[in-house]
N, CA, C and O atoms as CSV, one atom per row, in Angstrom:
chain,resi,resn,atom,element,x,y,z
A,1,MET,N,N,-62.036,86.686,-150.931
A,1,MET,CA,C,-61.274,86.151,-149.477
A,1,MET,C,C,-62.598,86.130,-148.653
A,1,MET,O,O,-62.785,85.245,-147.819
A,2,MET,N,N,-63.558,87.156,-148.902
A,2,MET,CA,C,-64.824,87.283,-148.099
A,2,MET,C,C,-65.675,86.113,-148.254
A,2,MET,O,O,-66.245,85.731,-147.232
A,3,ILE,N,N,-65.896,85.396,-149.460
A,3,ILE,CA,C,-66.571,84.398,-149.872
A,3,ILE,C,C,-65.918,83.280,-148.837
A,3,ILE,O,O,-66.624,82.660,-148.042
A,4,LEU,N,N,-64.756,83.133,-148.921
A,4,LEU,CA,C,-64.080,82.030,-148.131
A,4,LEU,C,C,-64.569,81.999,-146.702
A,4,LEU,O,O,-65.045,80.962,-146.240
A,5,PHE,N,N,-64.446,83.333,-145.842
A,5,PHE,CA,C,-64.666,83.525,-144.640
A,5,PHE,C,C,-66.335,83.053,-144.442
A,5,PHE,O,O,-66.726,82.283,-143.565
A,6,ILE,N,N,-67.071,83.615,-145.323
A,6,ILE,CA,C,-68.481,83.377,-145.205
A,6,ILE,C,C,-68.683,81.827,-145.152
A,6,ILE,O,O,-69.339,81.356,-144.223
A,7,ILE,N,N,-68.179,81.064,-146.054
A,7,ILE,CA,C,-68.538,79.713,-146.198
A,7,ILE,C,C,-68.018,78.990,-144.960
A,7,ILE,O,O,-68.701,78.160,-144.361
A,8,MET,N,N,-66.649,79.375,-144.561
A,8,MET,CA,C,-66.152,78.616,-143.665
A,8,MET,C,C,-66.735,78.850,-142.277
A,8,MET,O,O,-66.695,77.971,-141.416
A,9,ASN,N,N,-67.253,79.995,-142.082
A,9,ASN,CA,C,-68.075,80.255,-140.546
A,9,ASN,C,C,-69.154,79.375,-140.443
A,9,ASN,O,O,-70.009,79.345,-141.329
A,10,ASP,N,N,-69.222,78.490,-139.235
A,10,ASP,CA,C,-70.318,77.709,-138.899
A,10,ASP,C,C,-71.747,78.485,-138.826
A,10,ASP,O,O,-72.705,78.023,-139.446
A,11,ARG,N,N,-71.852,79.501,-138.168
A,11,ARG,CA,C,-72.984,80.057,-138.287
A,11,ARG,C,C,-73.599,80.681,-139.500
A,11,ARG,O,O,-74.813,80.738,-139.695
A,12,ALA,N,N,-72.701,81.130,-140.278
A,12,ALA,CA,C,-72.897,81.569,-141.731
A,12,ALA,C,C,-73.485,80.182,-142.514
A,12,ALA,O,O,-74.438,80.356,-143.274
A,13,ILE,N,N,-73.034,79.036,-142.379
A,13,ILE,CA,C,-73.244,78.035,-143.014
A,13,ILE,C,C,-74.623,77.467,-142.600
A,13,ILE,O,O,-75.311,76.907,-143.453
A,14,LYS,N,N,-75.093,77.601,-141.198
A,14,LYS,CA,C,-76.439,77.242,-140.816
A,14,LYS,C,C,-77.406,78.380,-141.307
A,14,LYS,O,O,-78.539,78.063,-141.671
A,15,PHE,N,N,-77.000,79.706,-141.333
A,15,PHE,CA,C,-77.837,80.723,-141.711
A,15,PHE,C,C,-78.352,80.730,-143.249
A,15,PHE,O,O,-79.437,81.157,-143.644
A,16,MET,N,N,-77.249,80.120,-144.071
A,16,MET,CA,C,-77.463,80.039,-145.448
A,16,MET,C,C,-78.531,79.103,-145.972
A,16,MET,O,O,-78.990,79.171,-147.112
A,17,THR,N,N,-78.938,78.110,-144.932
A,17,THR,CA,C,-79.620,77.134,-145.412
A,17,THR,C,C,-81.096,77.678,-146.119
A,17,THR,O,O,-81.407,77.328,-147.257
A,18,LYS,N,N,-81.847,78.465,-145.390
A,18,LYS,CA,C,-82.950,79.037,-145.715
A,18,LYS,C,C,-82.981,79.928,-147.036
A,18,LYS,O,O,-83.981,79.892,-147.752
A,19,PRO,N,N,-81.832,80.769,-147.375
A,19,PRO,CA,C,-81.711,81.470,-148.483
A,19,PRO,C,C,-81.493,80.569,-149.772
A,19,PRO,O,O,-81.864,80.826,-150.918
A,20,LEU,N,N,-80.819,79.474,-149.327
A,20,LEU,CA,C,-80.446,78.540,-150.635
A,20,LEU,C,C,-81.632,77.835,-151.026
A,20,LEU,O,O,-81.582,77.361,-152.161
A,21,LYS,N,N,-82.760,77.632,-150.329
A,21,LYS,CA,C,-84.108,77.070,-150.982
A,21,LYS,C,C,-84.616,77.849,-152.085
A,21,LYS,O,O,-85.334,77.335,-152.943
A,22,VAL,N,N,-84.254,79.153,-152.107
A,22,VAL,CA,C,-84.793,80.126,-153.126
A,22,VAL,C,C,-83.749,80.796,-154.036
A,22,VAL,O,O,-84.134,81.356,-155.062
A,23,ILE,N,N,-82.471,80.766,-153.714
A,23,ILE,CA,C,-81.535,81.037,-154.748
A,23,ILE,C,C,-81.269,79.984,-155.922
A,23,ILE,O,O,-81.057,78.788,-155.719
A,24,PRO,N,N,-81.309,80.611,-157.210
A,24,PRO,CA,C,-81.303,79.760,-158.426
A,24,PRO,C,C,-80.169,78.740,-158.123
A,24,PRO,O,O,-79.336,79.025,-157.262
A,25,PRO,N,N,-80.118,77.814,-158.654
A,25,PRO,CA,C,-78.906,76.710,-158.536
A,25,PRO,C,C,-77.699,77.176,-159.249
A,25,PRO,O,O,-76.551,76.970,-158.854
A,26,TRP,N,N,-78.062,77.894,-160.453
A,26,TRP,CA,C,-76.968,78.501,-161.220
A,26,TRP,C,C,-75.921,79.365,-160.496
A,26,TRP,O,O,-74.695,79.352,-160.610
A,27,MET,N,N,-76.686,80.087,-159.756
A,27,MET,CA,C,-75.938,81.160,-158.956
A,27,MET,C,C,-75.216,80.208,-157.791
A,27,MET,O,O,-74.012,80.368,-157.587
A,28,GLN,N,N,-75.866,79.345,-157.131
A,28,GLN,CA,C,-75.179,78.576,-156.063
A,28,GLN,C,C,-73.923,77.986,-156.626
A,28,GLN,O,O,-72.858,78.190,-156.043
A,29,GLY,N,N,-73.973,77.241,-157.759
A,29,GLY,CA,C,-73.064,76.653,-158.633
A,29,GLY,C,C,-71.935,77.473,-158.754
A,29,GLY,O,O,-70.809,77.047,-158.497
A,30,ALA,N,N,-72.166,78.690,-159.151
A,30,ALA,CA,C,-71.229,79.764,-159.606
A,30,ALA,C,C,-70.431,80.212,-158.464
A,30,ALA,O,O,-69.281,80.580,-158.703
A,31,GLY,N,N,-70.932,80.243,-157.064
A,31,GLY,CA,C,-70.330,80.620,-155.977
A,31,GLY,C,C,-69.552,79.513,-155.497
A,31,GLY,O,O,-68.480,79.751,-154.942
A,32,LEU,N,N,-70.025,78.132,-155.662
A,32,LEU,CA,C,-69.264,77.024,-155.226
A,32,LEU,C,C,-68.099,76.801,-156.289
A,32,LEU,O,O,-67.068,76.207,-155.974
A,33,GLY,N,N,-68.304,77.275,-157.476
A,33,GLY,CA,C,-66.986,77.014,-158.440
A,33,GLY,C,C,-66.067,78.222,-158.055
A,33,GLY,O,O,-64.853,78.023,-158.076
A,34,LEU,N,N,-66.444,79.200,-157.777
A,34,LEU,CA,C,-65.229,80.327,-157.143
A,34,LEU,C,C,-64.426,79.735,-156.114
A,34,LEU,O,O,-63.200,79.620,-156.102
A,35,PHE,N,N,-65.357,79.332,-155.155
A,35,PHE,CA,C,-64.573,79.037,-153.834
A,35,PHE,C,C,-63.638,77.727,-154.132
A,35,PHE,O,O,-62.505,77.656,-153.656
A,36,LEU,N,N,-64.142,76.791,-154.879
A,36,LEU,CA,C,-63.158,75.549,-155.203
A,36,LEU,C,C,-62.342,75.892,-156.006
A,36,LEU,O,O,-61.348,75.167,-156.037
A,37,GLY,N,N,-62.358,76.968,-156.888
A,37,GLY,CA,C,-61.280,77.402,-157.816
A,37,GLY,C,C,-60.126,78.056,-156.862
A,37,GLY,O,O,-58.933,77.781,-156.986
A,38,HIS,N,N,-60.629,78.921,-155.935
A,38,HIS,CA,C,-59.784,79.377,-154.939
A,38,HIS,C,C,-58.871,78.402,-154.402
A,38,HIS,O,O,-57.654,78.529,-154.541
A,39,VAL,N,N,-59.422,77.397,-153.771
A,39,VAL,CA,C,-58.970,76.309,-152.968
A,39,VAL,C,C,-57.835,75.631,-153.864
A,39,VAL,O,O,-56.661,75.640,-153.496
A,40,VAL,N,N,-58.230,75.066,-155.011
A,40,VAL,CA,C,-57.346,74.570,-155.756
A,40,VAL,C,C,-56.112,75.388,-156.392
A,40,VAL,O,O,-55.040,74.815,-156.587
A,41,GLU,N,N,-56.275,76.585,-156.670
A,41,GLU,CA,C,-55.290,77.367,-157.130
A,41,GLU,C,C,-54.445,77.816,-155.788
A,41,GLU,O,O,-53.282,78.140,-156.031
A,42,ASN,N,N,-54.803,77.876,-154.585
A,42,ASN,CA,C,-53.979,78.440,-153.417
A,42,ASN,C,C,-53.418,76.957,-152.859
A,42,ASN,O,O,-52.637,77.068,-151.913
A,43,SER,N,N,-53.667,75.753,-153.249
A,43,SER,CA,C,-52.869,74.664,-152.833
A,43,SER,C,C,-52.338,73.592,-154.029
A,43,SER,O,O,-53.025,72.791,-154.663
A,44,PRO,N,N,-51.035,73.819,-154.114
A,44,PRO,CA,C,-50.463,72.990,-155.280
A,44,PRO,C,C,-50.414,71.670,-154.984
A,44,PRO,O,O,-50.487,70.963,-155.989
A,45,ASP,N,N,-50.311,71.054,-153.891
A,45,ASP,CA,C,-50.437,69.905,-153.213
A,45,ASP,C,C,-51.689,69.399,-153.700
A,45,ASP,O,O,-51.713,68.395,-154.412
A,46,PHE,N,N,-52.868,70.098,-153.328
A,46,PHE,CA,C,-54.132,69.477,-153.444
A,46,PHE,C,C,-54.494,69.352,-155.109
A,46,PHE,O,O,-54.975,68.335,-155.608
A,47,LYS,N,N,-54.204,70.451,-155.776
A,47,LYS,CA,C,-54.334,70.489,-157.166
A,47,LYS,C,C,-53.436,69.440,-157.910
A,47,LYS,O,O,-53.889,68.916,-158.928
A,48,GLU,N,N,-52.213,69.115,-157.466
A,48,GLU,CA,C,-51.553,67.749,-158.062
A,48,GLU,C,C,-52.181,66.688,-157.778
A,48,GLU,O,O,-52.233,65.875,-158.702
A,49,ARG,N,N,-52.885,66.284,-156.434
A,49,ARG,CA,C,-53.372,65.144,-156.061
A,49,ARG,C,C,-54.688,64.832,-156.917
A,49,ARG,O,O,-55.075,63.668,-157.021
A,50,LEU,N,N,-55.320,65.813,-157.483
A,50,LEU,CA,C,-56.442,65.702,-158.084
A,50,LEU,C,C,-56.370,64.819,-159.566
A,50,LEU,O,O,-57.387,64.530,-160.198
A,51,GLU,N,N,-55.143,64.492,-159.946
A,51,GLU,CA,C,-54.774,63.662,-160.974
A,51,GLU,C,C,-55.363,62.098,-160.459
A,51,GLU,O,O,-55.762,61.271,-161.279
A,52,GLU,N,N,-55.347,61.896,-159.275
A,52,GLU,CA,C,-55.755,60.541,-158.717
A,52,GLU,C,C,-57.022,60.170,-159.102
A,52,GLU,O,O,-57.279,58.986,-159.317
A,53,ILE,N,N,-57.921,61.121,-159.224
A,53,ILE,CA,C,-59.422,61.129,-159.624
A,53,ILE,C,C,-59.718,61.792,-160.779
A,53,ILE,O,O,-60.814,62.353,-160.801
A,54,ASP,N,N,-58.995,61.875,-161.784
A,54,ASP,CA,C,-59.175,62.574,-162.980
A,54,ASP,C,C,-60.250,61.964,-163.839
A,54,ASP,O,O,-60.236,60.781,-164.180
A,55,ASP,N,N,-61.168,62.820,-164.167
A,55,ASP,CA,C,-62.305,62.551,-165.063
A,55,ASP,C,C,-63.372,61.604,-164.163
A,55,ASP,O,O,-63.915,60.572,-164.556
A,56,LYS,N,N,-63.506,62.195,-162.949
A,56,LYS,CA,C,-64.543,61.362,-162.056
A,56,LYS,C,C,-65.762,62.566,-161.676
A,56,LYS,O,O,-65.496,63.755,-161.505
A,57,TYR,N,N,-67.037,62.014,-161.596
A,57,TYR,CA,C,-67.630,62.897,-161.375
A,57,TYR,C,C,-68.453,62.331,-159.857
A,57,TYR,O,O,-68.808,61.185,-159.581
A,58,PHE,N,N,-68.587,63.623,-159.025
A,58,PHE,CA,C,-69.370,63.291,-157.702
A,58,PHE,C,C,-70.439,64.138,-157.793
A,58,PHE,O,O,-70.379,65.249,-158.320
A,59,LEU,N,N,-71.614,63.558,-157.200
A,59,LEU,CA,C,-72.853,64.021,-157.144
A,59,LEU,C,C,-73.055,64.564,-155.507
A,59,LEU,O,O,-72.859,63.723,-154.630
A,60,PHE,N,N,-73.362,65.666,-155.187
A,60,PHE,CA,C,-73.487,65.903,-153.814
A,60,PHE,C,C,-74.877,66.413,-153.716
A,60,PHE,O,O,-75.188,67.352,-154.449
A,61,VAL,N,N,-75.842,65.857,-152.814
A,61,VAL,CA,C,-77.141,66.177,-152.620
A,61,VAL,C,C,-77.354,66.787,-151.213
A,61,VAL,O,O,-77.064,66.109,-150.227
A,62,ALA,N,N,-77.834,68.008,-151.084
A,62,ALA,CA,C,-78.063,68.854,-149.965
A,62,ALA,C,C,-79.468,68.348,-149.552
A,62,ALA,O,O,-80.436,68.874,-150.102
A,63,THR,N,N,-79.625,67.567,-148.815
A,63,THR,CA,C,-81.094,66.982,-148.481
A,63,THR,C,C,-81.878,68.080,-147.726
A,63,THR,O,O,-83.057,68.179,-148.065
A,64,ASP,N,N,-81.431,68.939,-146.748
A,64,ASP,CA,C,-82.210,69.804,-146.428
A,64,ASP,C,C,-82.582,71.156,-147.040
A,64,ASP,O,O,-83.417,71.924,-146.563
A,65,VAL,N,N,-81.900,71.348,-148.103
A,65,VAL,CA,C,-82.250,72.699,-149.024
A,65,VAL,C,C,-82.423,71.984,-150.409
A,65,VAL,O,O,-82.089,72.632,-151.400
A,66,GLU,N,N,-82.867,70.830,-150.563
A,66,GLU,CA,C,-83.287,70.198,-151.849
A,66,GLU,C,C,-82.762,70.540,-152.958
A,66,GLU,O,O,-83.463,70.715,-153.955
A,67,GLN,N,N,-81.314,70.706,-152.969
A,67,GLN,CA,C,-80.420,71.028,-154.096
A,67,GLN,C,C,-79.328,70.047,-154.207
A,67,GLN,O,O,-78.996,69.255,-153.326
A,68,GLN,N,N,-78.802,70.177,-155.376
A,68,GLN,CA,C,-77.748,68.891,-155.738
A,68,GLN,C,C,-76.811,69.752,-156.820
A,68,GLN,O,O,-77.181,70.723,-157.479
A,69,PHE,N,N,-75.523,69.136,-156.818
A,69,PHE,CA,C,-74.644,69.554,-157.798
A,69,PHE,C,C,-73.586,68.546,-158.030
A,69,PHE,O,O,-73.159,67.857,-157.103
A,70,TYR,N,N,-73.129,68.438,-159.311
A,70,TYR,CA,C,-72.035,67.593,-159.598
A,70,TYR,C,C,-70.677,68.558,-159.608
A,70,TYR,O,O,-70.594,69.728,-159.981
A,71,LEU,N,N,-69.597,67.649,-159.055
A,71,LEU,CA,C,-68.343,68.131,-159.513
A,71,LEU,C,C,-67.608,67.223,-160.241
A,71,LEU,O,O,-67.540,66.034,-159.929
A,72,HIS,N,N,-66.980,67.774,-161.318
A,72,HIS,CA,C,-66.274,66.890,-162.197
A,72,HIS,C,C,-64.614,67.317,-162.215
A,72,HIS,O,O,-64.170,68.401,-162.593
A,73,ILE,N,N,-63.916,66.285,-161.757
A,73,ILE,CA,C,-62.280,66.523,-161.530
A,73,ILE,C,C,-61.702,66.153,-163.096
A,73,ILE,O,O,-61.720,65.056,-163.656
A,74,LYS,N,N,-61.270,67.240,-163.518
A,74,LYS,CA,C,-60.641,67.002,-164.863
A,74,LYS,C,C,-59.484,68.171,-164.786
A,74,LYS,O,O,-59.583,69.303,-164.312
A,75,ASP,N,N,-58.351,67.527,-165.407
A,75,ASP,CA,C,-57.042,68.260,-165.745
A,75,ASP,C,C,-56.933,69.320,-164.584
A,75,ASP,O,O,-56.971,70.542,-164.726
A,76,ASN,N,N,-56.784,68.590,-163.362
A,76,ASN,CA,C,-56.344,69.217,-162.279
A,76,ASN,C,C,-57.318,70.455,-161.840
A,76,ASN,O,O,-56.908,71.420,-161.195
A,77,ALA,N,N,-58.372,70.327,-162.185
A,77,ALA,CA,C,-59.460,71.239,-161.825
A,77,ALA,C,C,-60.541,70.755,-161.264
A,77,ALA,O,O,-60.607,69.534,-161.118
A,78,ILE,N,N,-61.485,71.484,-160.882
A,78,ILE,CA,C,-62.700,71.088,-160.189
A,78,ILE,C,C,-63.837,71.845,-160.758
A,78,ILE,O,O,-63.933,72.988,-160.310
A,79,LYS,N,N,-64.820,71.458,-161.728
A,79,LYS,CA,C,-65.671,71.957,-162.199
A,79,LYS,C,C,-66.961,71.840,-161.759
A,79,LYS,O,O,-67.296,70.663,-161.887
A,80,VAL,N,N,-67.845,72.508,-161.299
A,80,VAL,CA,C,-69.220,72.560,-160.693
A,80,VAL,C,C,-70.089,72.553,-161.979
A,80,VAL,O,O,-69.978,73.338,-162.921
A,81,LYS,N,N,-71.080,71.411,-161.843
A,81,LYS,CA,C,-72.034,71.293,-162.948
A,81,LYS,C,C,-73.565,71.050,-162.268
A,81,LYS,O,O,-73.710,70.355,-161.263
A,82,LEU,N,N,-74.486,71.604,-162.838
A,82,LEU,CA,C,-75.797,71.158,-162.277
A,82,LEU,C,C,-76.427,70.009,-162.833
A,82,LEU,O,O,-77.446,69.599,-162.276
A,83,HIS,N,N,-75.986,69.417,-163.845
A,83,HIS,CA,C,-76.438,68.453,-164.564
A,83,HIS,C,C,-75.499,67.616,-165.197
A,83,HIS,O,O,-74.514,68.164,-165.691
A,84,HIS,N,N,-75.620,66.327,-165.283
A,84,HIS,CA,C,-74.776,65.373,-165.899
A,84,HIS,C,C,-75.543,64.309,-166.357
A,84,HIS,O,O,-76.379,63.868,-165.569
A,85,PRO,N,N,-75.419,63.660,-167.754
A,85,PRO,CA,C,-76.264,62.619,-168.068
A,85,PRO,C,C,-75.965,61.387,-167.737
A,85,PRO,O,O,-76.844,60.526,-167.754
A,86,ASP,N,N,-74.641,61.090,-167.370
A,86,ASP,CA,C,-74.235,59.694,-166.838
A,86,ASP,C,C,-74.581,59.733,-165.251
A,86,ASP,O,O,-74.745,60.792,-164.645
A,87,PRO,N,N,-74.657,58.661,-164.752
A,87,PRO,CA,C,-74.628,58.258,-163.437
A,87,PRO,C,C,-73.169,58.658,-162.745
A,87,PRO,O,O,-72.118,58.295,-163.273
A,88,PRO,N,N,-73.193,59.383,-161.607
A,88,PRO,CA,C,-71.755,59.775,-161.064
A,88,PRO,C,C,-70.986,58.487,-160.480
A,88,PRO,O,O,-71.462,57.390,-160.193
A,89,ASN,N,N,-69.605,58.957,-160.385
A,89,ASN,CA,C,-68.860,57.799,-159.895
A,89,ASN,C,C,-69.229,57.623,-158.384
A,89,ASN,O,O,-69.334,56.501,-157.889
A,90,VAL,N,N,-69.429,58.828,-157.637
A,90,VAL,CA,C,-69.722,58.804,-156.170
A,90,VAL,C,C,-70.659,59.797,-155.853
A,90,VAL,O,O,-70.517,60.940,-156.287
A,91,THR,N,N,-71.734,59.432,-155.039
A,91,THR,CA,C,-72.970,60.108,-154.753
A,91,THR,C,C,-72.878,60.372,-153.253
A,91,THR,O,O,-72.873,59.397,-152.501
A,92,MET,N,N,-72.803,61.632,-152.742
A,92,MET,CA,C,-72.886,62.004,-151.280
A,92,MET,C,C,-74.072,62.669,-150.859
A,92,MET,O,O,-74.450,63.670,-151.467
A,93,LYS,N,N,-74.642,62.262,-149.975
A,93,LYS,CA,C,-76.160,62.927,-149.548
A,93,LYS,C,C,-75.839,63.287,-148.089
A,93,LYS,O,O,-75.027,62.637,-147.430
A,94,GLY,N,N,-76.492,64.325,-147.621
A,94,GLY,CA,C,-76.438,64.976,-146.273
A,94,GLY,C,C,-76.924,66.256,-146.299
A,94,GLY,O,O,-77.363,66.798,-147.313
A,95,GLU,N,N,-76.864,66.723,-145.279
A,95,GLU,CA,C,-77.376,68.204,-144.970
A,95,GLU,C,C,-76.301,69.157,-145.670
A,95,GLU,O,O,-75.182,68.755,-145.986
A,96,PHE,N,N,-76.698,70.295,-145.854
A,96,PHE,CA,C,-75.886,71.182,-146.517
A,96,PHE,C,C,-74.688,71.639,-145.645
A,96,PHE,O,O,-73.601,71.927,-146.146
A,97,SER,N,N,-74.966,71.695,-144.186
A,97,SER,CA,C,-73.874,72.093,-143.447
A,97,SER,C,C,-72.883,70.927,-143.330
A,97,SER,O,O,-71.713,71.157,-143.022
A,98,ILE,N,N,-73.320,69.679,-143.568
A,98,ILE,CA,C,-72.143,68.514,-143.651
A,98,ILE,C,C,-71.442,68.695,-144.763
A,98,ILE,O,O,-70.212,68.650,-144.756
A,99,LEU,N,N,-72.187,68.932,-145.898
A,99,LEU,CA,C,-71.410,68.743,-147.145
A,99,LEU,C,C,-70.276,69.908,-147.329
A,99,LEU,O,O,-69.163,69.691,-147.808
A,100,MET,N,N,-70.700,71.065,-146.912
A,100,MET,CA,C,-69.706,72.222,-146.720
A,100,MET,C,C,-68.780,71.943,-145.606
A,100,MET,O,O,-67.617,72.306,-145.785
A,101,GLY,N,N,-69.069,71.376,-144.506
A,101,GLY,CA,C,-68.084,71.112,-143.473
A,101,GLY,C,C,-67.063,70.113,-144.095
A,101,GLY,O,O,-65.869,70.216,-143.811
A,102,LEU,N,N,-67.547,69.086,-144.993
A,102,LEU,CA,C,-66.497,68.323,-145.757
A,102,LEU,C,C,-65.477,68.955,-146.560
A,102,LEU,O,O,-64.276,68.684,-146.556
A,103,MET,N,N,-66.123,69.895,-147.303
A,103,MET,CA,C,-65.245,70.635,-148.311
A,103,MET,C,C,-64.432,71.570,-147.628
A,103,MET,O,O,-63.367,71.905,-148.146
A,104,THR,N,N,-64.889,72.180,-146.207
A,104,THR,CA,C,-63.906,73.057,-145.658
A,104,THR,C,C,-63.156,72.435,-144.606
A,104,THR,O,O,-62.429,73.136,-143.902
A,105,ARG,N,N,-63.253,71.133,-144.407
A,105,ARG,CA,C,-62.611,70.249,-143.373
A,105,ARG,C,C,-63.040,70.529,-142.002
A,105,ARG,O,O,-62.348,70.292,-141.013
A,106,LYS,N,N,-64.401,71.127,-141.982
A,106,LYS,CA,C,-64.629,71.433,-140.304
A,106,LYS,C,C,-65.239,70.131,-139.912
A,106,LYS,O,O,-65.310,69.937,-138.699
A,107,VAL,N,N,-65.719,69.145,-140.752
A,107,VAL,CA,C,-66.318,67.934,-140.227
A,107,VAL,C,C,-65.312,66.673,-140.559
A,107,VAL,O,O,-64.629,66.644,-141.583
A,108,ASP,N,N,-65.308,65.742,-139.664
A,108,ASP,CA,C,-64.519,64.573,-140.083
A,108,ASP,C,C,-65.378,63.666,-140.817
A,108,ASP,O,O,-66.300,63.070,-140.258
A,109,PRO,N,N,-65.092,63.530,-142.138
A,109,PRO,CA,C,-65.575,62.537,-143.046
A,109,PRO,C,C,-66.114,61.157,-142.312
A,109,PRO,O,O,-67.260,60.719,-142.415
A,110,ASP,N,N,-65.192,60.652,-141.657
A,110,ASP,CA,C,-65.474,59.245,-141.115
A,110,ASP,C,C,-66.629,59.486,-140.166
A,110,ASP,O,O,-67.658,58.837,-140.353
A,111,THR,N,N,-66.561,60.421,-139.088
A,111,THR,CA,C,-67.571,60.474,-137.950
A,111,THR,C,C,-68.807,60.756,-138.588
A,111,THR,O,O,-69.825,60.359,-138.020
A,112,VAL,N,N,-68.923,61.451,-139.809
A,112,VAL,CA,C,-70.412,61.982,-140.248
A,112,VAL,C,C,-70.843,60.741,-140.960
A,112,VAL,O,O,-72.040,60.467,-140.876
A,113,PHE,N,N,-70.065,59.942,-141.651
A,113,PHE,CA,C,-70.414,58.694,-142.087
A,113,PHE,C,C,-71.065,57.688,-141.329
A,113,PHE,O,O,-72.151,57.148,-141.535
A,114,PHE,N,N,-70.111,57.490,-140.278
A,114,PHE,CA,C,-70.727,56.366,-139.207
A,114,PHE,C,C,-71.792,56.792,-138.509
A,114,PHE,O,O,-72.718,56.054,-138.173
A,115,SER,N,N,-71.706,58.111,-138.236
A,115,SER,CA,C,-73.088,58.363,-137.324
A,115,SER,C,C,-74.287,58.776,-138.339
A,115,SER,O,O,-75.193,59.496,-137.921
A,116,ARG,N,N,-74.277,58.315,-139.664
A,116,ARG,CA,C,-75.252,58.352,-140.593
A,116,ARG,C,C,-75.898,59.763,-140.862
A,116,ARG,O,O,-77.098,59.965,-141.046
A,117,LYS,N,N,-74.954,60.649,-140.854
A,117,LYS,CA,C,-75.308,62.093,-141.248
A,117,LYS,C,C,-74.811,62.179,-142.682
A,117,LYS,O,O,-75.214,63.172,-143.288
A,118,LEU,N,N,-74.000,61.327,-143.371
A,118,LEU,CA,C,-73.656,61.514,-144.580
A,118,LEU,C,C,-73.660,60.073,-145.174
A,118,LEU,O,O,-73.081,59.136,-144.625
A,119,GLU,N,N,-74.412,59.962,-146.425
A,119,GLU,CA,C,-74.454,58.871,-147.174
A,119,GLU,C,C,-73.678,58.867,-148.114
A,119,GLU,O,O,-73.476,59.927,-148.707
A,120,ILE,N,N,-73.071,57.758,-148.487
A,120,ILE,CA,C,-72.022,57.616,-149.579
A,120,ILE,C,C,-72.561,56.520,-150.436
A,120,ILE,O,O,-72.916,55.491,-149.862
A,121,SER,N,N,-72.677,56.609,-151.824
A,121,SER,CA,C,-72.824,55.574,-152.874
A,121,SER,C,C,-71.863,55.596,-153.781
A,121,SER,O,O,-71.179,56.592,-154.018
A,122,GLY,N,N,-71.768,54.644,-154.268
A,122,GLY,CA,C,-70.897,54.289,-155.670
A,122,GLY,C,C,-69.625,53.808,-155.612
A,122,GLY,O,O,-69.485,52.835,-154.872
A,123,ASP,N,N,-68.467,54.286,-156.290
A,123,ASP,CA,C,-67.282,53.717,-156.194
A,123,ASP,C,C,-66.685,54.063,-154.937
A,123,ASP,O,O,-66.404,55.245,-154.742
A,124,THR,N,N,-66.420,53.084,-153.935
A,124,THR,CA,C,-65.926,53.478,-152.711
A,124,THR,C,C,-64.374,53.862,-152.795
A,124,THR,O,O,-63.839,54.604,-151.971
A,125,ALA,N,N,-63.774,53.338,-153.770
A,125,ALA,CA,C,-62.321,53.554,-153.723
A,125,ALA,C,C,-62.092,54.991,-154.258
A,125,ALA,O,O,-61.188,55.678,-153.782
A,126,THR,N,N,-62.846,55.421,-155.175
A,126,THR,CA,C,-62.863,56.755,-155.496
A,126,THR,C,C,-63.179,57.723,-154.465
A,126,THR,O,O,-62.547,58.775,-154.372
A,127,ALA,N,N,-64.213,57.387,-153.620
A,127,ALA,CA,C,-64.670,58.267,-152.649
A,127,ALA,C,C,-63.778,58.549,-151.508
A,127,ALA,O,O,-63.693,59.640,-150.945
A,128,LEU,N,N,-62.968,57.233,-151.142
A,128,LEU,CA,C,-61.891,57.183,-150.248
A,128,LEU,C,C,-60.509,58.087,-150.611
A,128,LEU,O,O,-59.871,58.768,-149.809
A,129,CYS,N,N,-60.259,57.917,-151.897
A,129,CYS,CA,C,-59.293,58.789,-152.646
A,129,CYS,C,C,-59.793,60.242,-152.381
A,129,CYS,O,O,-59.039,61.013,-151.788
A,130,PHE,N,N,-60.877,60.604,-152.742
A,130,PHE,CA,C,-61.471,62.076,-152.563
A,130,PHE,C,C,-61.360,62.393,-151.339
A,130,PHE,O,O,-61.005,63.563,-151.196
A,131,LYS,N,N,-61.563,61.670,-150.139
A,131,LYS,CA,C,-61.380,62.004,-148.853
A,131,LYS,C,C,-59.893,62.327,-148.407
A,131,LYS,O,O,-59.556,63.351,-147.813
A,132,ASN,N,N,-59.245,61.523,-148.701
A,132,ASN,CA,C,-57.817,61.500,-148.712
A,132,ASN,C,C,-57.033,62.842,-149.189
A,132,ASN,O,O,-56.185,63.508,-148.595
A,133,ILE,N,N,-57.543,62.979,-150.307
A,133,ILE,CA,C,-57.272,64.191,-150.885
A,133,ILE,C,C,-57.665,65.471,-150.167
A,133,ILE,O,O,-56.820,66.325,-149.898
A,134,LEU,N,N,-59.020,65.609,-149.841
A,134,LEU,CA,C,-59.474,66.741,-148.979
A,134,LEU,C,C,-58.593,66.786,-147.651
A,134,LEU,O,O,-58.294,67.902,-147.227
A,135,ASP,N,N,-58.165,65.677,-146.978
A,135,ASP,CA,C,-57.367,65.806,-145.849
A,135,ASP,C,C,-55.881,66.319,-146.134
A,135,ASP,O,O,-55.163,66.737,-145.225
A,136,SER,N,N,-55.505,66.258,-147.379
A,136,SER,CA,C,-54.392,66.928,-147.730
A,136,SER,C,C,-54.287,68.450,-147.840
A,136,SER,O,O,-53.197,69.023,-147.843
A,137,ILE,N,N,-55.444,69.075,-147.928
A,137,ILE,CA,C,-55.371,70.563,-148.031
A,137,ILE,C,C,-54.942,71.152,-146.635
A,137,ILE,O,O,-55.345,70.814,-145.522
A,138,GLU,N,N,-54.008,72.132,-146.980
A,138,GLU,CA,C,-53.294,72.746,-145.918
A,138,GLU,C,C,-53.983,74.052,-145.567
A,138,GLU,O,O,-53.537,74.763,-144.666
């Protein structure tokens, strides 16, 4: 629960930017995996809706901390991966705070996209479906 509080706190997100530049990516991936696992397990509707984007890869690029990670949606679960040999279905680029804001529903995806704080490329239908699934988290 403490991890969830830290990630959801806006000040903590901004504070984490500098340490993320030196924390090994595998540790970041492990922390993100724990967080997302908690979200999926505690929201049955969210977990069920993941079927809509089964076997899709999302690449998230945090431009300010020069880190990236993949999310693989498979069998109603989200797996965090540091590498993937094939091109992702969707790529999202933005500052760490924007990407975490999307995952925690602290920022509006449409607002950050149209203000050019978030760059999305790839399969737009899959990206839109992912946005709608995130919107369904209670």
